[in-house]
N, C-alpha and C positions, 0 to 999 in steps of 0.2 A: 164311265163316270156319269153320275146322275146330275142333270142340270138343276135340280131342285135343292141339292145339298148346299151349294154356296148361298143361295137365297135364304134358306132356313138358318144358316149360320149368321148371315147378316142381320136377320130379324132378332135372333137370340142374343147377339153380342151386346147391344145396348143395355140389356137387362142386368148384366153382371155389375157394371159400374153403378147403376141406380140402386141396386140392392146393397152394394157396399156402402154407398153414401147414406142410405137409410139406416144401416146398422151403425155406422159411425156417429150419425146424429143422435141415435137413441142410446149410445154408449154400450151397446151390446157386443160390438165387435171386439172391444178390449176385454170384455168379460168372458168371451167364448173360448179363449185359448188357455185358461189357467187351471183346468181340472175342476174338481168339485167346488160348488159355490158355498160360501160360509156367511153366516150372519152373527154378529156379536154386539151386545150393548156394552157401553163403557161409562165410567165416571172418573174424572181426573181430580185429585185432591192436591192442595198446595196453594201457592200464590199464583193463581192462574187467571183470575178475572181482572179486567182492566189492563191486561197485557196483550190484547189482540188475539187471544186464544181461538175464538171461533173463526176469525178471518184466516189465521195461519193454518188451522186445522182443515178448513175448506180447501185452501191452496194445496196443502200436502196431499189430501185425499184425491184431488183432481190429478196431481202429478203422479201419484202411485197408480191411479186408475180404479178406485173403489167408489161406491155410491153410499148414500145414507144422509145423516144429518148431525148437527152439533148445536148446542145452546148453553148459555149460562144458566145456573140455577139460583134459587133464592138463598141457598146455603153456602154460596161462594165457590162451588165446584163447576166443572164443565162436564156435560153429559151428552150422550148421543148414541148412534148406531152406525155400524159399518157393515157393508155387504160387498161381496165380490169373490173372485177366485181365492182359494185358501192361502196361497203364497202372498198375494197382495194384501189380504186381510192381516196376515201375520206381520208384514212390513209396516202396516199402519198401526198395529198394536205396539210394535217396538217403538215407533215414533211417538205415540201417545204416552208411553211409559218413560222414555228416556230423553226426548228432545223437546217437544212442545214449542210454544212461541219463544222468540229470542229472550225476552226478559222475564219469563215465567220461572217458577221453581216448583217442580213436580215432586210431591212427597210420596204419592203412590197413585196407581191407577187400578181400579177394580174392573174386571171383565165379568159379564154374566150372560146367561141365556145364549151361549155359543152353540150353534147348531148348523147342520148341513141343510141347505135349502135347494129346491128344485128350480126356482127362478127368482130373479131380483125383484124386490118390492119397490125400488126407487129407480128413476132414470138418470139421476145426477146426485151430487152432494150439495147440500144447502145448509144455510144458517137459519135456525128457528129462533123466534123471539117470544 
């Protein structure tokens, strides 16, 4: 048995938790397990402003594990972009189309520019003003 092997293992061991912590902080750990990454723009129409839509959208996005942004528009809609693993983006698309904030009424949600991406453009989900 080589006496250097245990010493080398002891030196390497702390790196794994640090790397995991860095990945979790950056949000990449949650993104790395879901297959191909997708990006999609959205616009939600209906009675959505003044109903907490951006706040609820941000919360749901963080719960699902996607990144991107949301904001109210001048025309009374809510718009944004979602990025993440395909299945998580699809979950968020479903929520944007059918659920939304508790007191909102969603008439329709338009999705555009859906594409596969090689890396995430955002590190979290945020509200834009």
